[in-house]
N, C-alpha and C positions, 0 to 999 in steps of 0.2 A: 676356391672362387671366393669373391665378394661382389658387393654392390658396384665397386668401382669397373670391375670387369664388364658387370652388367651395362653399364653408361658406356664405355669404351666399345663394347663389341655392338650393342642393339639401340643404343642412342640414350641421352640425359632425358629425354622426355619417359621412355620407360621406366628408367630409375625412379624418376621422382613419382611416377604412379605407384610403383611398388612402394616408396616411402610412405606416401600418402595413406594407402591401404593398409598396409605391416607394420609402420614404423614403431620400434620399441620391443618386437617380436623377433624370435628366432622361427622361421618358416622352412618348411622342408618342398622343395619345388618337386613334384611327380616327374616320372620320365613321361609317362602318357596320362595326362589329366582328363579326369570327365567333363562334361559341358557345365555341369555343377559345381566343381570345384571352387573354393573361393578364390584362387589364383586367377582362373579363367574369367570370374564375376567380376573381381576387381578391375582387371585389365583388360577385359575383351578377349574375343578368341583369339585374333590375331596375333596380339602381343603377349598374352597367356602361355601360348602354345609355343612360340618364339623363347620366351625366356625358360619354359620348361624344357623345352630341348636343348638350350644354352647350358643349363645347370644341371640338367640329366642326375634328379634323384639327391641332390645335394640338399643340406640342410644350410643357412645362413642368418647371420644375426642382420636385422635390417635397423639400421639407426632412425632415430626419428627426426633429428636435424634441427633441435630446436636450442644446442648447445651456444651458438653463439647469441641468439636472441633472448636466451637466460640471461648470461652475462651482460650484455647490455644494459639489460632491464635491472640486474643487482647492481651495476655501477651508477646507473641514473637514479635509482632508489636512493642508494647510497648517498650520491652525492645531495639529496635532498632532505638528507638528515635522518632518514629510517633507520632504526636497529635491524640486526642480523635477523633478531627474531620477528619483528614486523616483515620484513622483505620474505622471509620463508614463506608467511602465513599468506601474504598478499600474490607469491607468485605459486604457492601451492608446492614449492620444493622443501626439502630438508633444509634446517639452519646448517647442518655440515656442509651441505652442497652448496649454498649461498656463502658460506665463509672459504671454500676452495674458490668459487668463481669470482669471488671479491680479491683473493690474495693474488689471483694469477693477473689482475689487472683486465683493464678494457680491451686490449690488444690480444689478450688471451695468452702472453708470455710471462714466465716467472721473472721474479728480479733474478738479475743474472748475477749479482752479489752472494745470493743464496746458495750456499751449497748444497748439493742432493745429496741425501743419505743413502738411497739405493740406486743403482743403475736401472734404467727403463729398459 
């Protein structure tokens, strides 16, 4: 199970609530959540119970959804002449991540002329 499955089954609005509340974390969705459970508090009773019933005790990683925004910000700052170290400080991400995003380009694709060292 994944967040994509949640969006397809329960709707995009529910998936976006999960991202907003738990982005960047692994979350275990209990089979029978208590009313004070963080999932119920974050999503509301109806959506929280529906998600917990659907995921039925599963633990999923919830993406934070900022990769596209970071990539565009990195490319924009790079175009303005900032160094990768400066970009990392401005965005609060590692210089290694800045380098990776910059090398992928604005559209998120790698240079097709560059061979892959390992299969994904």
